[in-house]
C-alpha angles and dihedrals in degrees: 000000000000117000110232124202122217120202101191134340111271096026095085133233119303111237101238145071123263090259092053091048092050090049091050090051091049092051091046092052091049091051091048092050089053089052095249118142125227113307111223092187093073126089120290090259093050091048092053091047090049092052094047095046095045098045104034118124114273095215131034120257108251101173135055120253089251091055091048091050092050091049092049091051091051092049091050091050092051092048091048091053093047092047094053 
């Protein structure tokens, strides 16, 4: 039986074994380190790994969305006051 890897519920099952998925991640990280963008000519699994590696968040999320929204509103108010 093939071992399938799920990323998140609702996004479907990636069509590959764990070993294929790890290899796709390794290749994607190598391409990113070289400065290459995502390569759409690769397999479906490689393309997904490229997109995830190239566009993942650079820093972890420390605050809840509600906290981020409140901070953004405060920043916008300050900028509005400074700009007037």
